[in-house]
C-alpha positions as CSV (number, residue, x, y, z in Angstrom):
1,X,11.0,-0.5,-7.9
2,X,8.9,2.6,-7.5
3,X,10.0,5.6,-5.6
4,X,7.3,7.0,-3.3
5,X,7.5,10.1,-1.2
6,X,5.6,10.3,2.1
7,X,5.0,13.5,3.9
8,X,3.0,14.1,7.1
9,X,1.5,17.2,8.7
10,X,0.2,17.2,12.3
11,X,-2.7,19.4,13.1
12,X,-3.8,19.0,16.7
13,X,-5.3,15.5,17.2
14,X,-5.1,14.6,13.5
15,X,-2.3,13.8,11.1
16,X,-2.5,14.2,7.3
17,X,-0.3,11.8,5.4
18,X,0.4,12.4,1.7
19,X,1.9,9.7,-0.6
20,X,3.3,10.8,-4.0
21,X,4.4,8.4,-6.7
22,X,7.5,9.9,-8.3
23,X,7.0,8.0,-11.6
24,X,3.5,9.3,-12.4
25,X,3.1,12.2,-10.0
26,X,-0.1,10.8,-8.6
27,X,-0.8,12.0,-5.0
28,X,-3.2,10.8,-2.4
29,X,-3.9,12.0,1.1
30,X,-5.3,10.3,4.2
31,X,-6.2,11.7,7.6
32,X,-5.5,9.6,10.7
33,X,-5.3,10.2,14.5
34,X,-1.9,11.8,15.3
35,X,-1.4,9.1,18.0
36,X,-1.5,6.3,15.3
37,X,1.8,4.5,14.6
38,X,3.8,5.8,11.7
39,X,3.9,2.3,10.2
40,X,0.1,2.2,10.1
41,X,-0.1,5.7,8.7
42,X,2.4,4.8,5.9
43,X,0.6,1.5,5.2
44,X,-2.8,3.2,4.8
45,X,-1.3,5.9,2.5
46,X,0.5,3.2,0.4
47,X,-2.7,1.1,0.1
48,X,-4.7,4.1,-1.1
49,X,-2.0,5.1,-3.5
50,X,-1.8,1.6,-4.9
51,X,-5.6,1.4,-5.4
52,X,-5.6,4.8,-7.1
53,X,-2.8,3.7,-9.5
54,X,-4.6,0.4,-10.3
55,X,-7.9,2.2,-10.9
56,X,-6.2,4.7,-13.3
57,X,-4.4,1.9,-15.2
58,X,-1.0,3.1,-14.2
59,X,0.0,0.0,-12.4
60,X,-0.9,-3.6,-13.2
61,X,-1.0,-6.3,-10.5
62,X,0.5,-9.7,-11.2
63,X,-2.0,-11.3,-13.6
64,X,-1.1,-14.9,-13.0
65,X,-3.1,-16.4,-10.1
66,X,-1.1,-18.0,-7.5
67,X,-1.6,-21.7,-7.0
68,X,-1.9,-22.6,-3.3
69,X,-1.6,-26.3,-2.4
70,X,-2.8,-27.2,1.0
71,X,-2.4,-30.5,2.7
72,X,-5.2,-31.7,4.8
73,X,-5.0,-30.2,8.3
74,X,-2.5,-27.5,7.4
75,X,-3.0,-23.8,6.9
76,X,-2.5,-22.1,3.5
77,X,0.5,-19.8,3.1
78,X,-0.8,-16.7,1.5
79,X,2.0,-14.3,2.6
80,X,3.3,-13.8,-1.0
81,X,0.4,-11.6,-2.2
82,X,2.2,-8.3,-2.5
83,X,2.7,-6.9,-5.9
84,X,6.3,-6.5,-7.0
85,X,5.5,-3.1,-8.4
86,X,5.0,-1.6,-4.9
87,X,7.5,-1.2,-2.0
88,X,7.6,-4.1,0.4
89,X,4.4,-4.2,2.4
90,X,2.4,-2.9,-0.6
91,X,-1.3,-2.5,-0.4
92,X,-2.2,-6.1,0.2
93,X,-1.7,-6.1,4.0
């Protein structure tokens, strides 16, 4: 499991959230309204960090495609699409 540090700074109506991957030292920053929920701010920062790590080749998503079997008239269960390399609620939200 990866260790990720999140830090936030409030500047008037805006909040700047930084996410740092402890393993690689990669850091990303996002700016959101300060009134946004911390959960949403964290999710946005984690998503951006995950995309950055994948783009740089520092993290690999699960390569095996998931087989989804759907019976006629039922909805597909696609809740298990989060990479195991990210914290719960990774960047597929």
